[in-house]
PDB file as gemmi writes it, atoms N, CA and C in Angstrom:
CRYST1    1.000    1.000    1.000  90.00  90.00  90.00 P 1                      
ATOM      1  N   MET A   1      81.743  96.550 155.444  1.00  0.00           N  
ATOM      2  CA  MET A   1      82.709  95.690 156.073  1.00  0.00           C  
ATOM      3  C   MET A   1      83.676  95.192 155.002  1.00  0.00           C  
ATOM      4  N   MET A   2      84.941  95.343 155.255  1.00  0.00           N  
ATOM      5  CA  MET A   2      85.972  94.946 154.296  1.00  0.00           C  
ATOM      6  C   MET A   2      86.436  93.526 154.588  1.00  0.00           C  
ATOM      7  N   ARG A   3      86.460  92.702 153.552  1.00  0.00           N  
ATOM      8  CA  ARG A   3      86.935  91.322 153.713  1.00  0.00           C  
ATOM      9  C   ARG A   3      88.446  91.321 153.639  1.00  0.00           C  
ATOM     10  N   SER A   4      89.055  90.557 154.506  1.00  0.00           N  
ATOM     11  CA  SER A   4      90.513  90.484 154.472  1.00  0.00           C  
ATOM     12  C   SER A   4      90.949  89.516 153.383  1.00  0.00           C  
ATOM     13  N   ALA A   5      92.135  89.729 152.876  1.00  0.00           N  
ATOM     14  CA  ALA A   5      92.686  88.866 151.828  1.00  0.00           C  
ATOM     15  C   ALA A   5      93.089  87.530 152.436  1.00  0.00           C  
ATOM     16  N   PRO A   6      92.904  86.446 151.682  1.00  0.00           N  
ATOM     17  CA  PRO A   6      93.311  85.142 152.211  1.00  0.00           C  
ATOM     18  C   PRO A   6      94.829  85.046 152.289  1.00  0.00           C  
ATOM     19  N   PRO A   7      95.335  84.233 153.200  1.00  0.00           N  
ATOM     20  CA  PRO A   7      96.785  84.043 153.279  1.00  0.00           C  
ATOM     21  C   PRO A   7      97.300  83.478 151.948  1.00  0.00           C  
ATOM     22  N   PRO A   8      98.418  83.970 151.449  1.00  0.00           N  
ATOM     23  CA  PRO A   8      98.940  83.537 150.152  1.00  0.00           C  
ATOM     24  C   PRO A   8      99.132  82.028 150.050  1.00  0.00           C  
ATOM     25  N   GLU A   9      99.509  81.368 151.145  1.00  0.00           N  
ATOM     26  CA  GLU A   9      99.755  79.929 151.087  1.00  0.00           C  
ATOM     27  C   GLU A   9      98.471  79.120 150.896  1.00  0.00           C  
ATOM     28  N   LEU A  10      97.305  79.752 151.074  1.00  0.00           N  
ATOM     29  CA  LEU A  10      96.037  79.056 150.873  1.00  0.00           C  
ATOM     30  C   LEU A  10      95.453  79.270 149.482  1.00  0.00           C  
ATOM     31  N   LEU A  11      96.038  80.161 148.712  1.00  0.00           N  
ATOM     32  CA  LEU A  11      95.549  80.406 147.357  1.00  0.00           C  
ATOM     33  C   LEU A  11      95.975  79.268 146.436  1.00  0.00           C  
ATOM     34  N   LEU A  12      95.059  78.830 145.600  1.00  0.00           N  
ATOM     35  CA  LEU A  12      95.341  77.741 144.670  1.00  0.00           C  
ATOM     36  C   LEU A  12      95.900  78.294 143.369  1.00  0.00           C  
ATOM     37  N   ASP A  13      96.916  77.613 142.841  1.00  0.00           N  
ATOM     38  CA  ASP A  13      97.492  78.033 141.570  1.00  0.00           C  
ATOM     39  C   ASP A  13      96.499  77.844 140.429  1.00  0.00           C  
ATOM     40  N   GLU A  14      95.851  76.686 140.396  1.00  0.00           N  
ATOM     41  CA  GLU A  14      94.915  76.359 139.319  1.00  0.00           C  
ATOM     42  C   GLU A  14      93.622  75.836 139.932  1.00  0.00           C  
ATOM     43  N   PRO A  15      92.675  76.734 140.244  1.00  0.00           N  
ATOM     44  CA  PRO A  15      91.463  76.295 140.940  1.00  0.00           C  
ATOM     45  C   PRO A  15      90.411  75.658 140.046  1.00  0.00           C  
ATOM     46  N   PHE A  16      90.708  75.434 138.769  1.00  0.00           N  
ATOM     47  CA  PHE A  16      89.721  74.883 137.857  1.00  0.00           C  
ATOM     48  C   PHE A  16      90.153  73.503 137.381  1.00  0.00           C  
ATOM     49  N   LEU A  17      89.170  72.708 136.979  1.00  0.00           N  
ATOM     50  CA  LEU A  17      89.491  71.396 136.430  1.00  0.00           C  
ATOM     51  C   LEU A  17      90.347  71.555 135.193  1.00  0.00           C  
ATOM     52  N   PRO A  18      91.310  70.683 135.011  1.00  0.00           N  
ATOM     53  CA  PRO A  18      92.169  70.768 133.835  1.00  0.00           C  
ATOM     54  C   PRO A  18      91.380  70.481 132.554  1.00  0.00           C  
ATOM     55  N   GLU A  19      91.846  71.067 131.459  1.00  0.00           N  
ATOM     56  CA  GLU A  19      91.180  70.886 130.164  1.00  0.00           C  
ATOM     57  C   GLU A  19      91.124  69.423 129.746  1.00  0.00           C  
ATOM     58  N   ASP A  20      92.133  68.641 130.144  1.00  0.00           N  
ATOM     59  CA  ASP A  20      92.163  67.232 129.745  1.00  0.00           C  
ATOM     60  C   ASP A  20      91.494  66.322 130.780  1.00  0.00           C  
ATOM     61  N   PHE A  21      90.564  66.864 131.568  1.00  0.00           N  
ATOM     62  CA  PHE A  21      89.871  66.057 132.574  1.00  0.00           C  
ATOM     63  C   PHE A  21      89.208  64.819 131.962  1.00  0.00           C  
ATOM     64  N   PRO A  22      88.582  64.898 130.777  1.00  0.00           N  
ATOM     65  CA  PRO A  22      87.995  63.677 130.199  1.00  0.00           C  
ATOM     66  C   PRO A  22      89.030  62.554 130.021  1.00  0.00           C  
ATOM     67  N   ARG A  23      90.245  62.887 129.616  1.00  0.00           N  
ATOM     68  CA  ARG A  23      91.296  61.882 129.464  1.00  0.00           C  
ATOM     69  C   ARG A  23      91.668  61.301 130.827  1.00  0.00           C  
ATOM     70  N   ARG A  24      91.767  62.156 131.815  1.00  0.00           N  
ATOM     71  CA  ARG A  24      92.108  61.703 133.163  1.00  0.00           C  
ATOM     72  C   ARG A  24      91.009  60.818 133.747  1.00  0.00           C  
ATOM     73  N   LEU A  25      89.757  61.171 133.478  1.00  0.00           N  
ATOM     74  CA  LEU A  25      88.633  60.364 133.937  1.00  0.00           C  
ATOM     75  C   LEU A  25      88.675  58.979 133.282  1.00  0.00           C  
ATOM     76  N   ARG A  26      88.960  58.942 131.999  1.00  0.00           N  
ATOM     77  CA  ARG A  26      89.062  57.664 131.283  1.00  0.00           C  
ATOM     78  C   ARG A  26      90.183  56.808 131.881  1.00  0.00           C  
ATOM     79  N   ARG A  27      91.332  57.448 132.157  1.00  0.00           N  
ATOM     80  CA  ARG A  27      92.459  56.728 132.744  1.00  0.00           C  
ATOM     81  C   ARG A  27      92.093  56.185 134.131  1.00  0.00           C  
ATOM     82  N   PHE A  28      91.357  56.973 134.912  1.00  0.00           N  
ATOM     83  CA  PHE A  28      90.925  56.535 136.237  1.00  0.00           C  
ATOM     84  C   PHE A  28      90.002  55.323 136.123  1.00  0.00           C  
ATOM     85  N   LYS A  29      89.052  55.376 135.195  1.00  0.00           N  
ATOM     86  CA  LYS A  29      88.130  54.259 134.982  1.00  0.00           C  
ATOM     87  C   LYS A  29      88.891  53.004 134.586  1.00  0.00           C  
ATOM     88  N   GLU A  30      89.880  53.160 133.723  1.00  0.00           N  
ATOM     89  CA  GLU A  30      90.687  52.013 133.293  1.00  0.00           C  
ATOM     90  C   GLU A  30      91.468  51.421 134.456  1.00  0.00           C  
ATOM     91  N   GLU A  31      91.987  52.265 135.326  1.00  0.00           N  
ATOM     92  CA  GLU A  31      92.708  51.779 136.510  1.00  0.00           C  
ATOM     93  C   GLU A  31      91.779  51.001 137.439  1.00  0.00           C  
ATOM     94  N   LEU A  32      90.523  51.438 137.527  1.00  0.00           N  
ATOM     95  CA  LEU A  32      89.554  50.712 138.352  1.00  0.00           C  
ATOM     96  C   LEU A  32      89.175  49.382 137.711  1.00  0.00           C  
ATOM     97  N   GLY A  33      89.262  49.316 136.389  1.00  0.00           N  
ATOM     98  CA  GLY A  33      88.891  48.097 135.683  1.00  0.00           C  
ATOM     99  C   GLY A  33      87.390  47.875 135.617  1.00  0.00           C  
ATOM    100  N   VAL A  34      86.628  48.973 135.510  1.00  0.00           N  
ATOM    101  CA  VAL A  34      85.173  48.877 135.461  1.00  0.00           C  
ATOM    102  C   VAL A  34      84.647  49.539 134.186  1.00  0.00           C  
ATOM    103  N   SER A  35      83.388  49.268 133.881  1.00  0.00           N  
ATOM    104  CA  SER A  35      82.737  49.915 132.740  1.00  0.00           C  
ATOM    105  C   SER A  35      82.267  51.310 133.157  1.00  0.00           C  
ATOM    106  N   TRP A  36      81.864  52.099 132.171  1.00  0.00           N  
ATOM    107  CA  TRP A  36      81.328  53.426 132.472  1.00  0.00           C  
ATOM    108  C   TRP A  36      80.054  53.312 133.305  1.00  0.00           C  
ATOM    109  N   ASP A  37      79.223  52.308 133.015  1.00  0.00           N  
ATOM    110  CA  ASP A  37      77.988  52.122 133.788  1.00  0.00           C  
ATOM    111  C   ASP A  37      78.289  51.804 135.250  1.00  0.00           C  
ATOM    112  N   VAL A  38      79.293  50.970 135.482  1.00  0.00           N  
ATOM    113  CA  VAL A  38      79.655  50.622 136.861  1.00  0.00           C  
ATOM    114  C   VAL A  38      80.239  51.839 137.579  1.00  0.00           C  
ATOM    115  N   LEU A  39      81.085  52.593 136.901  1.00  0.00           N  
ATOM    116  CA  LEU A  39      81.633  53.805 137.516  1.00  0.00           C  
ATOM    117  C   LEU A  39      80.502  54.767 137.878  1.00  0.00           C  
ATOM    118  N   ALA A  40      79.561  54.930 136.985  1.00  0.00           N  
ATOM    119  CA  ALA A  40      78.420  55.815 137.251  1.00  0.00           C  
ATOM    120  C   ALA A  40      77.655  55.327 138.483  1.00  0.00           C  
ATOM    121  N   ALA A  41      77.427  54.031 138.575  1.00  0.00           N  
ATOM    122  CA  ALA A  41      76.718  53.473 139.732  1.00  0.00           C  
ATOM    123  C   ALA A  41      77.505  53.692 141.021  1.00  0.00           C  
ATOM    124  N   CYS A  42      78.817  53.566 140.943  1.00  0.00           N  
ATOM    125  CA  CYS A  42      79.667  53.744 142.133  1.00  0.00           C  
ATOM    126  C   CYS A  42      79.543  55.144 142.709  1.00  0.00           C  
ATOM    127  N   ILE A  43      79.364  56.133 141.863  1.00  0.00           N  
ATOM    128  CA  ILE A  43      79.300  57.519 142.344  1.00  0.00           C  
ATOM    129  C   ILE A  43      77.868  58.054 142.373  1.00  0.00           C  
ATOM    130  N   GLY A  44      76.902  57.186 142.066  1.00  0.00           N  
ATOM    131  CA  GLY A  44      75.503  57.594 142.136  1.00  0.00           C  
ATOM    132  C   GLY A  44      75.093  58.560 141.046  1.00  0.00           C  
ATOM    133  N   ALA A  45      75.697  58.426 139.873  1.00  0.00           N  
ATOM    134  CA  ALA A  45      75.400  59.327 138.762  1.00  0.00           C  
ATOM    135  C   ALA A  45      74.723  58.556 137.634  1.00  0.00           C  
ATOM    136  N   ASP A  46      74.022  59.276 136.811  1.00  0.00           N  
ATOM    137  CA  ASP A  46      73.449  58.692 135.605  1.00  0.00           C  
ATOM    138  C   ASP A  46      74.593  58.451 134.616  1.00  0.00           C  
ATOM    139  N   PRO A  47      74.630  57.300 133.945  1.00  0.00           N  
ATOM    140  CA  PRO A  47      75.697  57.058 132.957  1.00  0.00           C  
ATOM    141  C   PRO A  47      75.792  58.149 131.888  1.00  0.00           C  
ATOM    142  N   ARG A  48      74.661  58.779 131.578  1.00  0.00           N  
ATOM    143  CA  ARG A  48      74.693  59.883 130.600  1.00  0.00           C  
ATOM    144  C   ARG A  48      75.479  61.073 131.129  1.00  0.00           C  
ATOM    145  N   GLN A  49      75.493  61.244 132.449  1.00  0.00           N  
ATOM    146  CA  GLN A  49      76.270  62.334 133.036  1.00  0.00           C  
ATOM    147  C   GLN A  49      77.758  62.097 132.789  1.00  0.00           C  
ATOM    148  N   LEU A  50      78.221  60.870 132.977  1.00  0.00           N  
ATOM    149  CA  LEU A  50      79.620  60.567 132.706  1.00  0.00           C  
ATOM    150  C   LEU A  50      79.933  60.722 131.222  1.00  0.00           C  
ATOM    151  N   GLN A  51      78.974  60.392 130.369  1.00  0.00           N  
ATOM    152  CA  GLN A  51      79.166  60.606 128.935  1.00  0.00           C  
ATOM    153  C   GLN A  51      79.374  62.087 128.648  1.00  0.00           C  
ATOM    154  N   ARG A  52      78.601  62.940 129.290  1.00  0.00           N  
ATOM    155  CA  ARG A  52      78.763  64.387 129.092  1.00  0.00           C  
ATOM    156  C   ARG A  52      80.134  64.845 129.593  1.00  0.00           C  
ATOM    157  N   TRP A  53      80.591  64.294 130.710  1.00  0.00           N  
ATOM    158  CA  TRP A  53      81.915  64.636 131.225  1.00  0.00           C  
ATOM    159  C   TRP A  53      82.981  64.247 130.215  1.00  0.00           C  
ATOM    160  N   ARG A  54      82.819  63.068 129.614  1.00  0.00           N  
ATOM    161  CA  ARG A  54      83.805  62.602 128.635  1.00  0.00           C  
ATOM    162  C   ARG A  54      83.800  63.471 127.384  1.00  0.00           C  
ATOM    163  N   GLU A  55      82.692  64.147 127.123  1.00  0.00           N  
ATOM    164  CA  GLU A  55      82.585  65.021 125.959  1.00  0.00           C  
ATOM    165  C   GLU A  55      83.010  66.450 126.276  1.00  0.00           C  
ATOM    166  N   GLY A  56      83.409  66.704 127.524  1.00  0.00           N  
ATOM    167  CA  GLY A  56      83.949  68.012 127.860  1.00  0.00           C  
ATOM    168  C   GLY A  56      83.135  68.859 128.807  1.00  0.00           C  
ATOM    169  N   THR A  57      81.936  68.425 129.198  1.00  0.00           N  
ATOM    170  CA  THR A  57      81.163  69.168 130.190  1.00  0.00           C  
ATOM    171  C   THR A  57      81.888  69.097 131.526  1.00  0.00           C  
ATOM    172  N   LYS A  58      82.025  70.230 132.166  1.00  0.00           N  
ATOM    173  CA  LYS A  58      82.712  70.270 133.462  1.00  0.00           C  
ATOM    174  C   LYS A  58      81.826  69.671 134.550  1.00  0.00           C  
ATOM    175  N   PRO A  59      82.312  68.662 135.264  1.00  0.00           N  
ATOM    176  CA  PRO A  59      81.521  68.072 136.343  1.00  0.00           C  
ATOM    177  C   PRO A  59      81.438  69.015 137.537  1.00  0.00           C  
ATOM    178  N   CYS A  60      80.362  68.868 138.298  1.00  0.00           N  
ATOM    179  CA  CYS A  60      80.214  69.652 139.521  1.00  0.00           C  
ATOM    180  C   CYS A  60      79.249  68.930 140.444  1.00  0.00           C  
ATOM    181  N   GLY A  61      79.114  69.420 141.622  1.00  0.00           N  
ATOM    182  CA  GLY A  61      78.121  68.935 142.552  1.00  0.00           C  
ATOM    183  C   GLY A  61      78.428  67.595 143.195  1.00  0.00           C  
ATOM    184  N   ASP A  62      77.354  66.922 143.596  1.00  0.00           N  
ATOM    185  CA  ASP A  62      77.457  65.686 144.358  1.00  0.00           C  
ATOM    186  C   ASP A  62      78.225  64.596 143.623  1.00  0.00           C  
ATOM    187  N   SER A  63      77.999  64.460 142.319  1.00  0.00           N  
ATOM    188  CA  SER A  63      78.675  63.401 141.566  1.00  0.00           C  
ATOM    189  C   SER A  63      80.180  63.625 141.505  1.00  0.00           C  
ATOM    190  N   LEU A  64      80.595  64.862 141.357  1.00  0.00           N  
ATOM    191  CA  LEU A  64      82.034  65.147 141.348  1.00  0.00           C  
ATOM    192  C   LEU A  64      82.625  64.849 142.721  1.00  0.00           C  
ATOM    193  N   TYR A  65      81.928  65.244 143.770  1.00  0.00           N  
ATOM    194  CA  TYR A  65      82.383  64.958 145.126  1.00  0.00           C  
ATOM    195  C   TYR A  65      82.503  63.446 145.334  1.00  0.00           C  
ATOM    196  N   ALA A  66      81.492  62.698 144.891  1.00  0.00           N  
ATOM    197  CA  ALA A  66      81.514  61.241 145.024  1.00  0.00           C  
ATOM    198  C   ALA A  66      82.664  60.632 144.222  1.00  0.00           C  
ATOM    199  N   LEU A  67      82.949  61.197 143.045  1.00  0.00           N  
ATOM    200  CA  LEU A  67      84.064  60.701 142.241  1.00  0.00           C  
ATOM    201  C   LEU A  67      85.375  60.839 143.010  1.00  0.00           C  
ATOM    202  N   PHE A  68      85.578  61.970 143.667  1.00  0.00           N  
ATOM    203  CA  PHE A  68      86.810  62.165 144.418  1.00  0.00           C  
ATOM    204  C   PHE A  68      86.836  61.328 145.698  1.00  0.00           C  
ATOM    205  N   LEU A  69      85.684  61.074 146.304  1.00  0.00           N  
ATOM    206  CA  LEU A  69      85.651  60.146 147.442  1.00  0.00           C  
ATOM    207  C   LEU A  69      86.072  58.746 146.987  1.00  0.00           C  
ATOM    208  N   LEU A  70      85.560  58.316 145.836  1.00  0.00           N  
ATOM    209  CA  LEU A  70      85.945  57.018 145.286  1.00  0.00           C  
ATOM    210  C   LEU A  70      87.435  57.003 144.952  1.00  0.00           C  
ATOM    211  N   ALA A  71      87.914  58.051 144.314  1.00  0.00           N  
ATOM    212  CA  ALA A  71      89.333  58.129 143.937  1.00  0.00           C  
ATOM    213  C   ALA A  71      90.222  58.074 145.171  1.00  0.00           C  
ATOM    214  N   ASP A  72      89.760  58.661 146.267  1.00  0.00           N  
ATOM    215  CA  ASP A  72      90.554  58.673 147.494  1.00  0.00           C  
ATOM    216  C   ASP A  72      90.696  57.276 148.095  1.00  0.00           C  
ATOM    217  N   ARG A  73      89.832  56.359 147.730  1.00  0.00           N  
ATOM    218  CA  ARG A  73      89.903  54.975 148.230  1.00  0.00           C  
ATOM    219  C   ARG A  73      90.938  54.148 147.483  1.00  0.00           C  
ATOM    220  N   ARG A  74      91.395  54.625 146.347  1.00  0.00           N  
ATOM    221  CA  ARG A  74      92.328  53.885 145.501  1.00  0.00           C  
ATOM    222  C   ARG A  74      93.728  54.468 145.630  1.00  0.00           C  
ATOM    223  N   PRO A  75      94.758  53.630 145.656  1.00  0.00           N  
ATOM    224  CA  PRO A  75      96.121  54.164 145.676  1.00  0.00           C  
ATOM    225  C   PRO A  75      96.343  55.071 144.466  1.00  0.00           C  
ATOM    226  N   ALA A  76      96.761  56.266 144.710  1.00  0.00           N  
ATOM    227  CA  ALA A  76      97.051  57.271 143.681  1.00  0.00           C  
ATOM    228  C   ALA A  76      95.829  57.634 142.841  1.00  0.00           C  
ATOM    229  N   GLY A  77      94.629  57.320 143.310  1.00  0.00           N  
ATOM    230  CA  GLY A  77      93.413  57.618 142.549  1.00  0.00           C  
ATOM    231  C   GLY A  77      93.194  59.100 142.326  1.00  0.00           C  
ATOM    232  N   VAL A  78      93.373  59.890 143.365  1.00  0.00           N  
ATOM    233  CA  VAL A  78      93.185  61.334 143.219  1.00  0.00           C  
ATOM    234  C   VAL A  78      94.244  61.899 142.275  1.00  0.00           C  
ATOM    235  N   ARG A  79      95.452  61.375 142.357  1.00  0.00           N  
ATOM    236  CA  ARG A  79      96.503  61.826 141.432  1.00  0.00           C  
ATOM    237  C   ARG A  79      96.134  61.577 139.980  1.00  0.00           C  
ATOM    238  N   LEU A  80      95.490  60.442 139.723  1.00  0.00           N  
ATOM    239  CA  LEU A  80      95.090  60.143 138.348  1.00  0.00           C  
ATOM    240  C   LEU A  80      94.141  61.211 137.812  1.00  0.00           C  
ATOM    241  N   LEU A  81      93.307  61.762 138.680  1.00  0.00           N  
ATOM    242  CA  LEU A  81      92.353  62.773 138.251  1.00  0.00           C  
ATOM    243  C   LEU A  81      92.944  64.178 138.225  1.00  0.00           C  
ATOM    244  N   LEU A  82      93.919  64.447 139.060  1.00  0.00           N  
ATOM    245  CA  LEU A  82      94.435  65.819 139.186  1.00  0.00           C  
ATOM    246  C   LEU A  82      95.788  66.069 138.548  1.00  0.00           C  
ATOM    247  N   ASP A  83      96.694  65.107 138.606  1.00  0.00           N  
ATOM    248  CA  ASP A  83      98.031  65.317 138.056  1.00  0.00           C  
ATOM    249  C   ASP A  83      98.036  65.108 136.557  1.00  0.00           C  
ATOM    250  N   GLY A  84      98.923  65.827 135.895  1.00  0.00           N  
ATOM    251  CA  GLY A  84      99.039  65.707 134.449  1.00  0.00           C  
ATOM    252  C   GLY A  84      99.397  64.318 133.989  1.00  0.00           C  
ATOM    253  N   ASP A  85     100.336  63.682 134.648  1.00  0.00           N  
ATOM    254  CA  ASP A  85     100.766  62.362 134.197  1.00  0.00           C  
ATOM    255  C   ASP A  85     100.299  61.241 135.119  1.00  0.00           C  
ATOM    256  N   GLY A  86      99.672  61.601 136.240  1.00  0.00           N  
ATOM    257  CA  GLY A  86      99.171  60.583 137.152  1.00  0.00           C  
ATOM    258  C   GLY A  86     100.220  59.988 138.056  1.00  0.00           C  
ATOM    259  N   GLU A  87     101.452  60.392 137.905  1.00  0.00           N  
ATOM    260  CA  GLU A  87     102.537  59.838 138.715  1.00  0.00           C  
ATOM    261  C   GLU A  87     103.399  60.975 139.243  1.00  0.00           C  
ATOM    262  N   ARG A  88     103.972  60.741 140.383  1.00  0.00           N  
ATOM    263  CA  ARG A  88     104.957  61.656 140.959  1.00  0.00           C  
ATOM    264  C   ARG A  88     106.122  60.817 141.437  1.00  0.00           C  
ATOM    265  N   ALA A  89     107.271  61.427 141.513  1.00  0.00           N  
ATOM    266  CA  ALA A  89     108.457  60.708 141.970  1.00  0.00           C  
ATOM    267  C   ALA A  89     108.261  60.197 143.397  1.00  0.00           C  
ATOM    268  N   ALA A  90     107.687  61.034 144.250  1.00  0.00           N  
ATOM    269  CA  ALA A  90     107.413  60.644 145.627  1.00  0.00           C  
ATOM    270  C   ALA A  90     106.288  61.530 146.131  1.00  0.00           C  
ATOM    271  N   PRO A  91     105.461  61.031 147.048  1.00  0.00           N  
ATOM    272  CA  PRO A  91     104.382  61.871 147.565  1.00  0.00           C  
ATOM    273  C   PRO A  91     104.943  63.037 148.353  1.00  0.00           C  
ATOM    274  N   SER A  92     104.240  64.154 148.310  1.00  0.00           N  
ATOM    275  CA  SER A  92     104.645  65.331 149.061  1.00  0.00           C  
ATOM    276  C   SER A  92     103.614  65.613 150.136  1.00  0.00           C  
ATOM    277  N   ILE A  93     104.068  66.110 151.241  1.00  0.00           N  
ATOM    278  CA  ILE A  93     103.182  66.540 152.312  1.00  0.00           C  
ATOM    279  C   ILE A  93     103.217  68.059 152.310  1.00  0.00           C  
ATOM    280  N   TRP A  94     102.070  68.683 152.165  1.00  0.00           N  
ATOM    281  CA  TRP A  94     102.027  70.137 152.116  1.00  0.00           C  
ATOM    282  C   TRP A  94     101.996  70.692 153.526  1.00  0.00           C  
ATOM    283  N   LEU A  95     102.865  71.621 153.773  1.00  0.00           N  
ATOM    284  CA  LEU A  95     102.872  72.356 155.027  1.00  0.00           C  
ATOM    285  C   LEU A  95     102.727  73.824 154.680  1.00  0.00           C  
ATOM    286  N   PRO A  96     102.042  74.628 155.502  1.00  0.00           N  
ATOM    287  CA  PRO A  96     101.841  76.034 155.167  1.00  0.00           C  
ATOM    288  C   PRO A  96     103.150  76.730 154.821  1.00  0.00           C  
ATOM    289  N   GLY A  97     103.068  77.589 153.841  1.00  0.00           N  
ATOM    290  CA  GLY A  97     104.236  78.378 153.462  1.00  0.00           C  
ATOM    291  C   GLY A  97     104.826  77.957 152.138  1.00  0.00           C  
ATOM    292  N   GLY A  98     104.431  76.855 151.589  1.00  0.00           N  
ATOM    293  CA  GLY A  98     104.928  76.425 150.286  1.00  0.00           C  
ATOM    294  C   GLY A  98     106.302  75.806 150.381  1.00  0.00           C  
ATOM    295  N   PRO A  99     106.890  75.488 149.226  1.00  0.00           N  
ATOM    296  CA  PRO A  99     108.199  74.826 149.205  1.00  0.00           C  
ATOM    297  C   PRO A  99     109.284  75.674 149.854  1.00  0.00           C  
ATOM    298  N   LEU A 100     110.199  75.010 150.497  1.00  0.00           N  
ATOM    299  CA  LEU A 100     111.326  75.695 151.098  1.00  0.00           C  
ATOM    300  C   LEU A 100     112.377  75.912 150.023  1.00  0.00           C  
ATOM    301  N   THR A 101     112.613  77.148 149.686  1.00  0.00           N  
ATOM    302  CA  THR A 101     113.636  77.486 148.710  1.00  0.00           C  
ATOM    303  C   THR A 101     114.811  78.096 149.455  1.00  0.00           C  
ATOM    304  N   ALA A 102     115.931  78.227 148.762  1.00  0.00           N  
ATOM    305  CA  ALA A 102     117.107  78.830 149.401  1.00  0.00           C  
ATOM    306  C   ALA A 102     116.778  80.232 149.897  1.00  0.00           C  
ATOM    307  N   GLU A 103     116.020  80.973 149.117  1.00  0.00           N  
ATOM    308  CA  GLU A 103     115.658  82.337 149.511  1.00  0.00           C  
ATOM    309  C   GLU A 103     114.772  82.324 150.758  1.00  0.00           C  
ATOM    310  N   ARG A 104     113.781  81.431 150.798  1.00  0.00           N  
ATOM    311  CA  ARG A 104     112.904  81.345 151.970  1.00  0.00           C  
ATOM    312  C   ARG A 104     113.690  80.862 153.181  1.00  0.00           C  
ATOM    313  N   ASP A 105     114.652  79.946 152.971  1.00  0.00           N  
ATOM    314  CA  ASP A 105     115.454  79.439 154.069  1.00  0.00           C  
ATOM    315  C   ASP A 105     116.295  80.567 154.674  1.00  0.00           C  
ATOM    316  N   ARG A 106     116.900  81.391 153.803  1.00  0.00           N  
ATOM    317  CA  ARG A 106     117.694  82.520 154.293  1.00  0.00           C  
ATOM    318  C   ARG A 106     116.834  83.496 155.081  1.00  0.00           C  
ATOM    319  N   ALA A 107     115.548  83.604 154.693  1.00  0.00           N  
ATOM    320  CA  ALA A 107     114.644  84.524 155.379  1.00  0.00           C  
ATOM    321  C   ALA A 107     114.127  83.937 156.693  1.00  0.00           C  
ATOM    322  N   GLY A 108     114.466  82.673 156.967  1.00  0.00           N  
ATOM    323  CA  GLY A 108     114.090  82.075 158.231  1.00  0.00           C  
ATOM    324  C   GLY A 108     112.730  81.397 158.238  1.00  0.00           C  
ATOM    325  N   HIS A 109     112.169  81.129 157.053  1.00  0.00           N  
ATOM    326  CA  HIS A 109     110.879  80.448 156.994  1.00  0.00           C  
ATOM    327  C   HIS A 109     111.061  78.977 157.342  1.00  0.00           C  
ATOM    328  N   ARG A 110     110.176  78.464 158.169  1.00  0.00           N  
ATOM    329  CA  ARG A 110     110.269  77.067 158.562  1.00  0.00           C  
ATOM    330  C   ARG A 110     109.267  76.186 157.823  1.00  0.00           C  
ATOM    331  N   SER A 111     108.216  76.777 157.271  1.00  0.00           N  
ATOM    332  CA  SER A 111     107.210  75.997 156.565  1.00  0.00           C  
ATOM    333  C   SER A 111     107.796  75.512 155.240  1.00  0.00           C  
ATOM    334  N   ARG A 112     107.474  74.273 154.877  1.00  0.00           N  
ATOM    335  CA  ARG A 112     108.052  73.718 153.663  1.00  0.00           C  
ATOM    336  C   ARG A 112     107.275  72.498 153.203  1.00  0.00           C  
ATOM    337  N   THR A 113     107.585  72.052 152.002  1.00  0.00           N  
ATOM    338  CA  THR A 113     107.044  70.798 151.496  1.00  0.00           C  
ATOM    339  C   THR A 113     108.041  69.700 151.813  1.00  0.00           C  
ATOM    340  N   VAL A 114     107.548  68.614 152.372  1.00  0.00           N  
ATOM    341  CA  VAL A 114     108.413  67.503 152.780  1.00  0.00           C  
ATOM    342  C   VAL A 114     108.125  66.327 151.875  1.00  0.00           C  
ATOM    343  N   THR A 115     109.168  65.714 151.352  1.00  0.00           N  
ATOM    344  CA  THR A 115     109.021  64.503 150.577  1.00  0.00           C  
ATOM    345  C   THR A 115     109.528  63.353 151.418  1.00  0.00           C  
ATOM    346  N   PRO A 116     108.619  62.475 151.877  1.00  0.00           N  
ATOM    347  CA  PRO A 116     109.034  61.386 152.756  1.00  0.00           C  
ATOM    348  C   PRO A 116     110.086  60.495 152.083  1.00  0.00           C  
ATOM    349  N   GLY A 117     111.014  60.032 152.878  1.00  0.00           N  
ATOM    350  CA  GLY A 117     112.027  59.105 152.383  1.00  0.00           C  
ATOM    351  C   GLY A 117     113.178  59.747 151.652  1.00  0.00           C  
ATOM    352  N   ARG A 118     113.238  61.038 151.664  1.00  0.00           N  
ATOM    353  CA  ARG A 118     114.359  61.717 150.995  1.00  0.00           C  
ATOM    354  C   ARG A 118     115.227  62.419 151.987  1.00  0.00           C  
TER     355      ARG A 118                                                      
END                                                                             
């Protein structure tokens, strides 16, 4: 049985955690205003696990999921963990098909990225 290829708009550009994830994690903790022990307790992880993350071990599993659930509760929390600078000019809403470019517009594509308030 042959598996079909996924739609191009569902493919991720960078499906791996960024190399500077420890820096982003530190910045997220600072934004929360908590200690490493408190952050570990919030996500149900051993504080030593967060220490390993800060030293470069790639997080995975339940604790990583819990970290992103916690980040989702904070304004721009997920951005702090995923974006390079933690800030964007304006939030974007992803719609299938990717950004609307002049070339895609000429081709009649209606799917696009929308920036609210612009």
